[in-house]
N, C-alpha and C positions, 0 to 999 in steps of 0.2 A: 471451612466453609459447607455449609450442609449440602448434601447431595439434592441434585434436582429430581423432582418426581417424574417417572418416566410419560411418557405422550399416553394417553387412553388408549387401551387397546379393545378393539370390535371385533366379535364373532359374526361372520356373515354364515347363516345357515339357509342354504337354498340348492334344490335339488337340480336347478338350472346353471349349469358352468357359465352358460352365455351371459347370466346375470352375475354370478358370485364371484366371479374372476374380474372382468372389468370394473365393478362398483371397488373390488378390493385396490385396484389400481389408481382409482379415483380418489378414495378415502388416503390412501398412503400419500399421495401427492398433497393432501391438506393437512399433513402432520400426524395423522393418526396410525397406530399399528394395528394389524389385522391378522384374524385367523380364518380358516374356511372350514366348512363341513358341508357335505352334501346330503346329510341326513340327519335326524335327531338323536340317534344312536352315536354317531359321530361326534356331535355337538357335545352331547353328556361327556364324551371321553377329554374333549378339548377343554372343558370347564373343570376337569377334574384335575387337570396337569398344568392349568396357567391361570393367570389372574384376567377375568374378560371384564371390562367395564361397563359395556352394552352389547345386546344380542339384536342383530339385524334378522329376523325370523319370518321366513315363508309358513304360509299357514298350510297349503296344500301340497304334502310331500309324503313319498312311500313310506310305508310303515307307519311309526309314530307320527302323529301330524302336529303343525307348530301349536296348535292349541293345549294339546298335553303338555308340550315341552313347557309354555309359558304357564301352565297351572304349577307345574312341578317348581319351576324358579320362582315363582311368587311365593308358594308356600315355603321355599327354603330360605326367602328373602335374598335370593341371588341378585345378580346385575339386571337393570331395567331393560326393558324389551319395546322395540318399536316393529309390528309386525308388518310383512310386506305382502301384501294381498291384492290379487287379480278379482276378488268379489266386490260388486259395489252395491249388495243388498245391505241395508241398514242393519236388520237382525244378526247377519253374520259380523259386522263390525263391533255390534253390542256385545256380542258372544265374546268376542277377541279382548275387548275392555274387561269385561267382567272375569276373563280368566286371569287379568293381572298384568295386562300389555300396558306400559305408558303412554305409546300413541301407534298411529298407524299411518301406513302410506299405500295408494293404491297403484298399481302397476297398469302401464308403464308410467315412471315416477321421474320428475325432474331432479337430476341429481343435486342442484342447488336448493331445491326444498327439502329434500333429504338431508342436507348437510345442515341446514338451519334445524330441523326437528332433532337431528343428533345433539346439535349444540343446547339447545333448549331443554330436552331430557337431561344431560348431563350437568347442567346448571343449577336443576331443581332437584336434582338427586343429594340429600344430604349426606356429608360425609358422617361416618360412625364418630359418636362424641361419646366419651366415658362420664359418667356420673360426677358431679361435683358434690362431694361427701365427705364423710371422714375420711382421714387418711388410714386409721386403723380400723379392719373389720375383722369380725370371727364368724368362723363356718366350722361346723364340724369338729369344735375343739380347737380348730388352728386360726392364728392370728395373722393376718396378711398386713404389713405395714407398708404403705405405698410410697411413702417418703423415703423410707429407708431401704424399700425394695428388699424386704426380709419374709421369711414365714417363721413363726414359732410354732411348733408341733405339740401336742398335749403333754408331752414329757418335758418340755422346756427347750428342749434342742432347737436351735436356730439354722436356718439356710439362707443364705445370700441368692437374690434372685438377679439375672440379668434384667436391662430395662424392658425388653419384648417379654419376657417373663411374666414380668410384675404387671405389665400393661396387660396380657395374656389373661391373668388371673382375674385383674379388675374388671374386665369384659366379662367372665364368666360369674363373678360376683355381681355385677349389674344386671345380669339376666339368670338367675338360680332356676334350676331345673329347666331351662330353655334349650333346645335345639340350636346351637349357632353353627352355620355354614363354614366350611375352610376358608371360602370367598369373604365371610364377613369378619372371621377371626383374623385374615391377611388384613383386612382394612384396619383392626384396630391396634394391629401390631406396626404396621407399616409406619406410623405417624411417628414412631419413635425409631424404627430400624428401616430407613429407605431400601437398603438393599433386600429385605425380605421378599421371598418368593414362596407360592403357596405350599411348595414341600417342605419347606424349613418349618410350617407349621406343624407337622407331624412330627420333627425332631423336637421342636419345641415343647410339644405336649407331653413327649417322652420324658424328657429333662424334668417339666414342672410335676409330672406324674410322681418321680422320683423324690423329689424334694419335699411334696406335703406327704411321703411316706405312703403311699397308695400301694406299693407291693404287698404291704402287710393288711392290707384291708380288702375285706370279702363281703360285700363288693368293693369295687373300688369308687372313688368319688366323681373322677372323670370318667365318662362312657362314652366310648364309641358308637355312634349311632350310625351304622353303614349305610351308606348311599346319601347320607344326610349332613354328618358333620359330628359333633362332640357336646357333649352336655354334663353339665356340674350338677351332679345328685345330690342338692342339698336343697331343703323347701324354707330355712332359715337363714338370713345374713343380718348380724348385728353390728351396730357401729360400737366401736371402743372409745374410752374418754382417753 
């Protein structure tokens, strides 16, 4: 019997303890998992440590403000963001939406309204889908056979991949030369490996690098983009007959 997907996890980022803690309790009672952060810096650490499906983000915080973090999440194709704002000025709301926010609520907010907005955002955020194309593709002289879950190196040596490794490589081949965040890679892998967690992505990347012979390449094919994710440094991916 397939493992059941875990409940969505929401990161509440607000410097006001009297907002984030009661809100976390309310959301847990509605079936969500929650993580808390009192600043953008703390939120970044949480996002790097665990899978977050949606961020509730206060705009006005000491240090880095919510708009800056929202822009960073949007650029990295991170989880959707609902802004929590005391600002009623239309320009401020437009600035938030332009920063990549998916929605906003003004303080003080009705918890039931917020719950409805969370559900609406989670419904419309599409899951990561892999390209429906040729089962065999060539990149940098390597052939990936998605059906057989193998890679064949330029010297003819073949290596078997796990289902997660094969899906991970498919995600890279669907997005050559694009930076993929660890969160997005987790979404790609999780469909095949429900028990996957974000640190397992790093281990999977290491195994995949070994199997495609990255140790003997300079520079390697799979590059670490510090603070952002990983990138497959190829410009051409060809379908094989």
